[in-house]
N, C-alpha and C positions, 0 to 999 in steps of 0.2 A: 207368482204371488208372494206377498211378504209374510214374515213370521211376526207373531205378537207375543209380548211378555204379558200373560194374562193377569199376573199379580199387579203389575204396574197399571194396567188398564182399570182394574177394579179400584185400586187406591186412588188414581187420578180422578176417576168418575165419582167416587165417594166424596173426595174433597171438593169437587165442583158442586155437587148437590148439597153439600153442607151436612153430611151425616157422620156421626161418630162410628167407630168400629162396633160399639155396643148396640147402637141403633140398627146398623146394617145386619149384624149377625143374629139379632134376636129372632128366635124360632126357625133359624136356618142352620146355623153351626155355632160352635163356641167362638168367643172372642179370640182365644189363643189360635184356633185354626185359621181364622181370618187374618190374623197377624202374620202367621207363617206363610199363608198364600201370598199376601201383599209383599212380603219381604223376599219372596222367591225360594223359600226353604221347603215349601210343599207344593206339589203340582195340584191344580184344581181340576176336578172331574167336570165333564161337560154339563151334567145336570145341576151341579152346585153352582157353576159359573152362571148358568141360565137363570137360576133362582135369585142370585145376588143382583144380576143386571136388571132383572124384571122388577125387583123391589126398588131399584133406583130409577125405574121407568125408562130404561134404555132397551133397545132391540137386543135380545139375548142371543146374538150370534157372534162367536169368537172371530170368525173369518167372514168378512162381508163380501163374499164372491157372488157373482151373478148366477153361477151355476150351482144349485144345491138340489139334493134329492134327485128327482127324475129329470132335472134339467141339465144333466151332464152333457147331453148331446148339443147343447148350445155353445159349448167351449170352442168348437171348430168355427162356427159361424162368427163368434165374437172375435176370434183371432183374425179371420179374414176381413171382418169389418174394420178392425183397428189398423191392420196393414194398409187397407185402402185409404183410410183417413190420413195416415202418415205420408202416403204417396200423393195426397191431394186428389185422389180419384173418387170424387163424390158420387159419380154415377154407380160405380160398383158398390161403394159404401151404402148407398141407399138401398140397393138390392139385398145386401146381406142384413141390413137392419130390418127390412121387411120379412126376411126369413126368420129372424130371431123373434119378431113379434108374433109370428104364426105359431111358433113352438113354445112360447113362454107360458109359465103358469102365473098365479097371482101372488107369488112370493114377493114381499116388500122390497127385498134387495134387487131382485130381477126387475121389478117395476121401476125402481129408482134408476137403475142403469139405463133402461130403455127410454125413460122420460128424458134423461139428460142427453142421450144420444140423439133422440128425435129433435130436441131443441137445437142442438148443434147442426144437424143435417138441414133443418128448415132454414137456419141462418145462412149456412154456406151455399145452399141452393137458392137463396134469395126468396124464400117463401115466407119469411118473417123479418121484422125489423129488430133493432137493438133492444128496445124496451120489452117487446114480447119475449125475446130470447132470455132476457134477465128474469122476467117473471116466471117463465117455465123452468129455468134452472133453479130459482129459489124454491119453486114447488117441489122439484126433485130433491133438493137438499133437505127440505123440511119433512120428507117422508121418514127419515131416521133422526133428524136433528131439528125439531120444531122450534128450538131456541138457539139456532146456530149463531145468531149475533152475540148472545151471551157467552156461548162456548168459545168464540174467537177471542174474547177478552181474557180468557184464562188459558192455562196450559192443559188443554183438553185432549184426551187420547182419541183423536179422530182415526177412523179406519182408513184403509187404502182407498176404498171407493169414495168415502166422504172427502178425502183430500183431493182426489181427482175432480169430484163434483165442484168443490169450492174453488179449485184452480180454474175450471171452466167458467164459473161465475165471475171470478176476478177478471179474466180475459174479456168477458162480455162487458163488464164495466169499463174496461180500458177502451174497447172498440166504441163504446157509447160516449167516450170523452171524459168519464169520471175516473181519471188515472189515480187520483189520491185514494179512492176506495179500493182500487185494484192493488195498489202498493200495500195498503193496510192488510188486506187479506193474505197476500203472499208473505209479508213479513211475519204475520202471526202464525201461519202454517209452518214456516221455517223454524220459528221459535219452539213450536210444539214438537216438531220432529227432532230437535236437539235433545229431547228427553229420552230418546232411544227406547221407547216402549215398543217400537216397531223396527224390525231389522231384516236384513237380507238384501239380495241383489235388486229387487224391485223397490225397496225402501231407498236404497242408494240412488236409483234412477229418479225417484220422485224428488229427492233433495236437489239433485243436479237440475232437474226440470224447473223446480221453483226458483233456483238461483238464476237460471236462464231467463225466466219470465220477469224476475225482478230487474235483471239487466235491461230488458226491453222497456219496462215501465219507467225505470230511472232515466233511461235515454229520452223517453217522451216528456219527462219532467225537466229535461235539459240539465240533469245532474250528471254530467258527462264523466267527471272524475270518479264518482262513486260507481257509476255504471261500468267504467273500464276496470276498476278493481274487482267488482263482482264477476265480470266477464272472464277475467284471467283466473279467478278462483274456480269458476265453473269449468273452464277448459282444463285446468289441472286435475280436477276431480273426475271429469269425464274420461281423461286419458288414464288416470290411475285405476279407475274402476271399469275400464274397458266398455264405456257406454258410447259405442261408435255412431249410433244413429243421431246423435245430437251435435257431434263435433262440427259438421258442416255449418249448422245454424249458428253455433257459437263463434266460429271464425268470421262469418259474415256479420254477426252482431258487432264484433270488435272492429271490423272495417268501417261500419256505419258510424260508430262512436268516434273513431279517429277522424273521419271525414267531417263530422259535425264540429269537432274540436278545431279543425283547420278553418272552418267557416267562421267560427266565433273568435278566432285569433288565439286560442289556447295552445295551438300547436303550429309549427312552421309549415309552410307550403311544401317543403321538401319531403314531408311525411306522407304526401300523396302516394309515393311509391310503396310505403308500408301498407296502406289501405288497398292498393291495387294487388299486391302480392297475397294479402289475406283473402280477397275475393277470388283470386285464382285458385288458391289452395282449397277454399270452400267448394268451388266448382268441380275441381278434380276429384274430391272426395264424393261429391254427389254423383259424378259420373261412375265412379267405382262402385257405388251402392245402387246404381241403376235407377236413380230417382229422377225420372224424366221431368216431372213438374218442377222440382227444386232446381234442376239444371236450367230450365227455361226462365225461372224467376231470377236466377243469378246472371244469366246472359243479358236479360233485359236491364237489370240493375247496373251491370258493368257498362253496357252501352250508354245508359243515361248518365252515369257519373264520369266516364272517361272518353265517351264518343269513339269507342273502339269495340271490336268484336272479340269475344273469348274464343 
């Protein structure tokens, strides 16, 4: 899970809702205390944080984890569910999701996570179409962000779960053909994360994941030069931060971009070898990580592009 700078979250939220320090602190704490909290000079206690966020009509949870209170037993089920999703094993993922739903309480954060996960599972298992998926994901996002469209226009301090929910929504738009909306959401999320109110290994992972998704959506828009630049940045950061589970995807993304550039005449035909080598590297990494579904996807792609077997 990520770490949050509570003072930055309070300040950014206060600025978003248009409240002064005097208005927010009234009957809660002194203006000077609020200033010291926002500037990082004083740590905020949980009760005070909750009161400040509640006054701004935001969910008063510093860490938006699915598992709170008695729901700690859901952690293992969530881990197994997300591993199955990463491995494209939707049958197992569906099983773990069912177990989570049986154990879940009515906490809004848990409900949000499960609603998002259910929307994705229904789509991947072909139980719902693109528009239904978008509507369900919007419903999930609005459980904590009823005004998420306005939040996206500003440098809003989205939580880890809200970021992942909005990324899922962006991908749903992309699958439905609304690539421009997908790009807009990814670009705004990346801009917000540059404010560094959230940090840690998982925050680094989310930044790289957003970069990767932007690469894919730029590619769909045929913005190949920009897509390649982002792809190379994504690869550098993934290697620097040891985010190994995304490297195979990024290498294959780079191969697709180069192949499309060859088709449009932006690159020479001799660069086919570069694309071939990138797909081979992506495949070998997927083999090393024992990702059977990813290996099969890459074998099929390699066969289609080069009429050869990996």
